[in-house]
N, C-alpha and C positions, 0 to 999 in steps of 0.2 A: 366357615367360610372365607377364609383369605385366601386359597387359592379361587375359587369361586369368583369372588371379587377380582383377583387379578386376571382370570380369564375373561371378566364381562368388560375390564378394562381395555384389552386386546383387543374383542370383537367388536367395540366400539368403534376403536382405531381402524379397524379393517372393515368397519361398515357391515358387520355381518348383526342379524336378528332373530337367531333361533338357537332353542334350549331342547336339549336331550335329558331326561331323567333317566338315568344310568339307574341299575342295581335296583328297579322297584320289588324285586322277589327279596329283598333283606327286610321289606318292611312287614314280611309273612314270616320269612324264616327265620330271621333273628329277631329282630326287633318285637316281634308277634303284636302288629297292633290290629284292633278291629277295623272292619273296613272301612268304616264310619272317620275312626282316629286318623287314620293312612290320607282319608281325603282330605281332611283339615291338616293335617301336616302338609299335604302337596300344595294344596291351595295356598297356606302362611309363605313358603318357601316361594313361591311364583309372586307374592306380594314382594316380599325383601327383593328379589331379582329385580323387579322393575320398579322397585325404588330405588335400589344403586345403579338401573342403565339411566332412569331421568337424573340422579344426580350426577352422574361421569359424564354423561352425555348435554348438561345442562339441557335438558328436555327436548332434544331432537332425535332418540333413539327411536325407535318403532314399541309399541307395547306388547309383550308375551302374552299370548294368552289361547288356550290350548283349542278354543273356538276357531280361533282363525289360520289354525293349519300351522303354527310356528313351534308348537309343542310336541315334543315328541317322549311317548314312555316307552323303555326298554330294560332287557335284561342282556347284556352281551353272553353272560357264560350259560344262560338258556337258550340263546339264539334268537328270540324274540324281539321285537319292536313297532310300535302302531302308533298311528296318530289317531283323534277324534272322528273325522275322516274315514280314515282308514276301518277302523271300528264298525262305524257306521253300516262300511260296503259289507263288511262283513255279517251283519243281521239280516242286510239283504240279501243277498247269496241266500243264505241258510232259511231263511223262510220261502224263497223262492218270488220274491215282489217289487214290485217297481220299487225303489226308494229312494227318494233327493238325499244323497247323503250327508251335503253340507246342512239341510235343515234338519236332520235327526240331530248331526253331531252339534249344532247350536242347542241344541235341548239335553245334550248330554254331560253339560259342566254350567256349574253354578247350583244356584236354589231353582232348579226343576223337580217336579214330583212327577210321577205316571200316575194316571188314575184309573184301574183296572176298568171299573165299570161304565165312564165315559170314552175308553183308550183316548185319552186325552192327555199331554203334559201342561202342566199348570205351577205357578210360581207358589198356590200353598200347595201342601200336602193334605192326603187326603184326611176325613173325618177319621176313619180307623188309625192312622199314623201311616206312616211311609218313609222310605228311605231316597234319599237324593237322587235322581237319574244315574249319576257317575257311578255311585255305590253301587246300585242296584244291576247295570245294565254292563259295566266294567269291572269293579274289584270285584265283588261276588262270585262273576263267575273264574276267574282269574284265581281266587283264593281257594275256589274248589276242587280246581285241578291240581295245587299245589299242595291241600292238606290229603287228597286223595292219593296222590301218585307218591309224597311222602311217608304216606301211612299205610300204605303197601295194601289199599281196598279195590283187589282188581275187578271185583263187581262195579263198584261205584265210580271208578273212573272209565269203565266203559258205558256206564250210562250217562255219565256227563261227558264226555266226550260226545256219544251220539247224538244228544241235543245239541251238541255246537257242531254238530255234522261232519265228524271226524272218527275214523275207524282205525285200529291198530290190529296189527296179524297178531299171532296167538303168542307167535315168539318173541314179540316186540315186549309183551308183559313178563319174561322170563331176567330182562334186563335189572343191571341195578338202578337204584334211584336216579343219579342224573343222567346217564342216557336216556332212561325211561322218560323221563320230565323233559329231558332237551325234546325228545322223538312228540311226547303229548303235544308241547306247546307249537311247534313246527306244523304241525295238523292240523291243528286249529287255527294257527294265523296263518298259515303258509309262509313262505320266505317271508326274512326280515325286512320287508319293504317298505315300512312307514317311514323307516330314516330317512329312504330314497326318494320316498312319495313326500316327504316335505323339503327336502332338499331341490327338486326338482320343482315345486311350487314356490319356492320363496326366496334361492340364490337362481342370481341369473345366469344364464347359459355364457360359457367362456364369450363368445362372439357380441354378447346383450350387455355384457358387464364391462367390456372393453376400455368404453370410453373414461368411465370413473376410475378401474382400475388405473390406465394409462396416466391418467390425470394426476392419480394419487402418487404413483412409485418413480414416473419417467422425469429426468431432470430438464430433458431440451426442450426446444422451442414448439410451440401448438401448431403453427405454420408451415413444420417442415414435413417434407414427403414421409420421413421415417413414422411420424406422430401418425401421420392419416393411415399408414398401413397397419399401424397396430391398432389402432382404433377401427380399424376395420375387420381385423383378424384377416389380414391376405395375403393368401401361402404362394404369392406370386412376387410377392413384396421381398425388401431388403429384411435379411435372418436378424431378428433379436429377441434373446434369449436370456429372461432373469434367474441366475444361478442363485439357489436362496440356502442349500444346506449343502456338506461335503460327508459321505458314508463312508468310514475307512473298508478296504477289503480285509479279507479272513486272516492275511497275515500282517495288514495293518502296516504294508510299506506304502503304498497308495492311498488316493481315495477317489470316489465316484462322486460325478457334480449332479447336482438335483436342481432342475429347476424348470421355468414355464418357459414354453414357445408362443410370442405374443403375433410375430410374423414369422413371414419365410417358409422356408422347413429345413432340418437339420439332418444330416443324411451323416451313414458311415462313411467314414474315406475321406471327409470335407475339411476343408482347411480353415480355420475360422481364428479371429482375434478375441483374445480374453482382455476384458477392462478390469483392472481392478478398481478399488472404491477410490484410490487416489487420482484417476486416469479425470484429465480433460482435455479437449481440444486443444490448447495452450500448453498443455504439458503432458505429453505422451510416455511418458517412463513407467508409469505403472501398466504395461500394457507388452503382450508376447503373443506370439502366433503359434499355434498347437495345430493338431491334425487330432480329428474326433474316430477313438479308433472301433469303439462299440456303443449300441444303444438299447436302453431297455425300458419297459413297463413295468410299474409294478402293479403286482397283484397281490394284495393284502403281502404275506411273505414271501413270496415267490417274485421271478424277475423273469417278464417275458421279452427275449429280444425280439428287436425291431430293425429294418432296414433306415427308416426317416420316422418323423414325429413332423404331424400338420400346426400351425398355429390352435392354440388351445390346449393344448397336450401338455402335461406334466413328465418328465421323461430323465431318465437316470445315463449319465454320459461319463463315458471312461476317456481318458487321453488328456485332458485339459486340466485339470488341475493342480499341476506344479505350481502356477503364479497365483493361485486363488489362498487368500487368508480367511476370510467370511464370506462373502456374498462376490458377485461378479456380473456380468455383462458380455455377452458371446454375440459377435456379429460380422459380415462379411469380412475379407481381408482388404477387399477393394471397393470403396464406394465413393461417388464425388461429393455427399453430404457431411460437415460435421455428425459425427454420434456422439451423445451424449450416455451418460450412465444411467441405470436403477439405481434409486436412492437405495443407500445400507438398510438393512432391517433397523426397525425402531422397537426397542424394548420397553414395558411401564417399571423396570427395576434397573437398579445400578447393580456394579462390581464394588462393594467397598470396602470388602474384607480381605486382604491379601496377607500373603506367609511368602517368607526368601527359602530359597532350598539351592543346595550345592552337591555334587557328588563325591560319596564317604571316598574313592579313590580320584587324585585330580585330575588322572590321566583319561578319565571317563567322561572329562567335561563336554567334547565336542558330541558325544550321543547323548547326552542329556538334554543340551541346545536343541538339537535336532528332534530330539521326543518334544519339549517345548514348544516347536514347531508346529509339530502335527496334535498337540493338546489345543494348540489355537485354533487349528481348523476344524475340529472335533466338537469342540466347546464354543457355541457362538456367544457366551457371556464370558467366556475366561479371556482375561487381558493379561498376557504378559511382557515382562518391564525389565529393561537393563538400568539400575541405579548408577551414579555416579559413582559409586564407592566399588560396582561392578558387581554388586552379587546378583542373581536371579530370581525376580518377585512375580507372585503368579498371583493376580487379584480374581475374585468371585463372589457370587452373591452372599456365601453365607459358607459356616464352617463344615455342613454335609456336602457342599458342592467341591469345596475345596479338598474334601476327604475322598469323590469320586473321581477328581483328577489324579490326585497322587496316585491312587492303584490302578487308575490307566497308565500313567506315565511309568511305573514302576515293572507292573506286568505286560504293557502294550506295546507302549510306542517309544520307549527306551532299555528297558530292560538292564537297568543299572540301578544297585543303593544307592539312595540318597538320603541328605539330610534334611530336616524339615523346620524350621521356626517359628514359635508359636505365633499364632494369627494374630494380626494387629487390624485396626480399622485405617482407611483412609482418610482423609480431611480432605476439607475446601476452606478457601480461602475470600471473607468477604469483608463490608465495610459498613458501618453502621451511622455514619454522617456524611455529609457533603464536603466535599474537600475545602481546606483553609484558605486555600488559594490557587492562583491559576498557576500550575506548573507548565515550564517549556523544555526541551531540549534540541540541540543544533547537530546537525552532521557532522563527521568528522571533518568536513571539507568546511563546514563554516558557511556554507551557500544556501543550506534550508534551516527550517524551523519549525517546529510542530508545538503547538501549545494544546493542552487537553486539561478539564475539569472531570470530578466525579460526584455524578448524581445518585439521589437515592428514590426509587419509587416503591414505597412502601403497601405492599399488598396491592397493588392497583393494576400492574401488571403480569401475567402469569405467563411461564415457561410451556406449558400446553396451547397457547393461543396460536394460531394459525398465521402464516403471512399477512392473509388478508386483513385478520382483526390487530394486526400489529399498524399495519399501515395506518386503518383507522385512528388508531390511538395519535400517532405520530403523522398527523397528516402532511404540515410544512417542516416536517423536517426529514435529511435523508439517511435511513437506517442502512447501516452499513455490515454490522455485527448481524449474530443469531443467538439464540436460545443457549446456553441461561445468561448471557451476556449481551450488552446492546451499546453497539459503538454509532455513532450520530454524527452529522456533520451538521455544526450548528454555526458554521461562520456565516458572516455577511457579505452578500456579492458585491456591496461597498467597498468592502474591507481586501477580501482575498479574491483571487483572480479562480474562480472556480474550474474553469477548462485546464490549469495547470495543476491543482490541487487533486482534479478526476485523472490526471494522467500518471500519479502515484497511487491512487486510491488504492490498486491490487496490495503495492508492498505496504501500505500503513495497517491494511486489513491483514496481512499474512503476520506484520510484527504484533498486530492485538492478540491476535489469534495465539503466535508464539506465548506472548507476556500470559493471555488468559490461562494457558494450559500448563504453565508453569509459574505459579505466582513467586514474590518477592519474599514471602516470611520464610516458607517451606516444602517451594518445588511444589505445592502443591494447585490443582484447579482453582482458577477462580470462578465466584459462581454469583448469582442476583447483582451484579452491578452494571450502570450505567455511565458508560465515558463518552463527554461531548470535547469534539473537537472545534475551540471556539477562535482559533485562531491559528494561519499557517503563512509563513513565507517558503515560496519552492521558486527553484532556479529555472529561469527561463532555458537555459540550454540542458537537451536530454543529457548529455555527459554528466554533470554535475547532480544530476537529481538520478542515480541508478538505484535498483533493489538491494545494493550492498552499502549504498548510505541511508535511505530510508528506513529498511526492517528493524536494523538494531534501536535507530533514532526513536521510531515507534513505542519499540518494547519498552524502552526504556522512560518515553517520555509516561506512559500509561503505567511504568512501577511507581515511578515519583508522586504520580495523582492520587493513585491507592495507598500509597503510606501516607499522604497528606490527609487523609478522609478515615482516621480512626478505624486503620484495619483490624477486624478479629477471623479467627479460626470457628470454623462450622465442622459438627460431628453427625455421621449419620445416625438415626433414628429408626432400629427396627419394629415393625408390629408383628407380635410375635417370632417369625424366624425371616420375615422376609425384610427388606428394605422399604420405609416407606416414607421421609423426608429428612432434611438435613435443619440442625436447631444450630444456634451459636454458643460457642464455649464461653462461661462465665470469664472474665478478666482480661485485660490489655495484653498481647504479644509482644509489646515493647516496650515494658515496664521495666526496666532495667536495678529497678531497686528493689524487686522480688529476689529473696534468697532460697533455691532449692537447694532445701537439705537430703541426701542422701538416704535410701532406707525408710524414709518419713513422708505418709501422705501429704500432699500438698493442700491447702486449704482451697474451699470452693472458687474464691473470686483469683487465685495464683493458677488456675487449671490450663488457662490458654497459653500462658507462658511457658508451663511445662511442658504443655502437649508441644509445642511449637519447637524448644530447645532439643529435647528428646527426637522427636523428629528429625531436626537437622546434624543430630549425632548420628542418628543410625543411618542418615544417607551420605554422612561421611565431609558435611558439609561444616562450615565454621559456625561457634556456637551462636552468636548475634548477626541480626540485621544493621546491615549499615547504611543509613539513608543517603548519605554522601555518595556512595558507589552507583546510584542511580541519576544523581543532579548533577551538571555540568559547571564550571566556574562559573560562567556568568550568573545560573541561578543560585549557586552557592552567595555569592555576592548580593545579589539581590535579598537574598533569606537575610543575610548580616543586614545589609541597610535595612530592612522591615525591624530588624529585633532592636536596633540601634534607635530607629525611631519611635518603635514603643516605650523604650526605657526613657528617652529625652521625654516624651508625652507624660509618663505616670512622673518622671521627676517636677516636671511642672506643674503639674495638677498635685502634686506634694508640697510643693513650695508656697504655691496660691493658698492651702488651705491653711499653713503656719502661718501666714500672712495674717489672713484674714481672726484667726484666733489670738496674734497679736495686739 
C-alpha cells in the first residue's frame, strides 16, 4: 500500500477523487480467490483507501464509492474496464429492456441480494441462501469467461458468451489463450469505455475546471486580464502554456516539452517567451525567447503532428527546451501586462539520498557536466549540486532512483565512464529551544541594524498548511517566509518605521532564504523553525540600505539567532523505500568536549556531533562552527558584558550564602 498511499496524497493535492482497480484478473488467475472472497478483498481495500483519504485530506476529500461511479474495475492486459453504471447498461442492452442504469447500479454493490421469486433486490438474502448482487451479477460472469477460456472449453465459452450477448468467429477459437481472452472480453464489454465514462462524469472538462486549476497553480493576480483569459479558456486571449515535463528525443540530444495550454493558441513557427522557475516581473534573468518548430498530440505511444493547439490541450512542443530545467511558462513575446509563472510542481517526497560522481578520465568532465544537466531535465526529482570542494553530487529519492540516474548518465546522456561514491543521506538543521537572547547584526556601513530571535512551534504549525491557514494562525503578524520555515515581522509600529522596513523587505527575505538554504552547522537546509524580527533600524537614505548591505546582514543575524537556540541536526526517516519524515539526531552538534575516535562507532548521544563533523569534512569545510564568525563586534561585546554580569551576580549570591552561614 506504500505506493498507493503516495498516489492518494498526490491525488488529494491535485483535487482528484477517482480510483481504478486495475489487475482485477489477477484475483482470478493468480490468487485464485473465490468470487465472494474477491468481493471482500475489493471492499476492504476501498475502506482502507477512504480511511487514508479522510486522514490525508483532513476530512475534505470525496468518498470513493462504486455506487457513485468514481470507482472503475479494469484489466489493462485484457483490455477491459467498467463501472457499475456501465455494467448495468450492459445488462439492459443484453435483455433489451429499458433499464435505469443508476438505480440498478445502486443495487450492484454492498449487502444487496437478488430474490428470484419476487425479482427484487433486498438487504437480506433469500431463505434458501444467496450471494451478494456484485458477486452474482458481476464477478461470477467474469470468472466464467476467464475459467472457460483458460481451460480451453470451446463449447462452454460459446455458451457463456452467447448468454452475455457476444459471439466470436470460429477462427477466433483457434487463437492462443491470451489473445482469445482479450477478444472475448472486448466482445462482452465492448471498447474499454468504463474508465472514460468515469472521467467524463467525475473529472471536470478543461473549461469547467479552469478556475480551480488556475487558482491552484498560477502565481499572478486574480484581477489581471491574463487570469481572466485562463479562467475562461479563451482561445483569443494571451498565450499561456504550463510546461510540466521534458521528454528526450531518440538520440537524447534535445528534449520536447510537454505542457497544457490554458489560454490563447500555440502554433508551429510561433515565437514565445520561455519563463523559468526563477522568473518574476522584477527579475527577468530566467527568461529566453524561442521559436516553436513542431507540435504533437500524444495518442498512447504515438505522436500525431498538429499545426496548432487550443486551450485545454496537452501538447508536445519542439524547440523551446534549451533553457528549461524542470517546469516553465510559455507566453507571448509582447504583452502590456506583467506575466507571472505557474508554480513549480510539488511532490510529496524529497530527494534526500545523494552520491558524488566524477569521470574516470578527467578530460571528460565537460561531457559529464552536460550529461548531468540532461539528467536534471529528465528526472523531475533529481537535484544536481556542486559542493564547495568542487565535487558534483546527485540527490534522489532512494538508491534505486540513483541507480536509474547513473545508468542513464552512462548510457544515454554523457556516454562516459564515471566513478560513483557510496550513497549518503542529506541532513536538515533545526533547533529545539527558543533563542537564549536577542541577536542583532549591523550592515558593513553601520547604517542599518536588524534584531532577530528564534521561536518554536512544537506540533502546532504544519508545513502542509495553505497560505490562508497560516494567515489565520498568525492574524496579527506579517509572515514573510514560507514553509518549511517562517519569518515574521514582530516589530512594534511605535519603535520601528514600517515604511522603511518594508522598503528592504525583499532584501531581508532573500538573506533569510539564503541562510535557510545553507545552514551554519554543515551547509544543509534549515527546517521547521520560526524567526522573528523584533527590532530594526533602517537608514532613511536609499543609498545606505541597498541589497548589498541588507542581504548578507539578514543572513548573518539569522545564523547567530539560530546558533543561540540549541541547534540540532535532523535525519530523514524512510518508510519502506520512501522518505516519510525528518527526525532529530540525538546529541549536541556544538559540544566540543566530544572526542570522535577513528574506526570506532560513536555513542548515540554523540551522533549529532559526528554527523556534523563528517559532513563538513566531506564538503571541504573547516571542522567546527565558529559562533563568533556570525557575530558583529558590538554583539560580541554585549555577550561578554552579559557573561561578566552573570559572573558578578553568581559571586554576589555566593558571598551572601557564606555570610549567612557565618
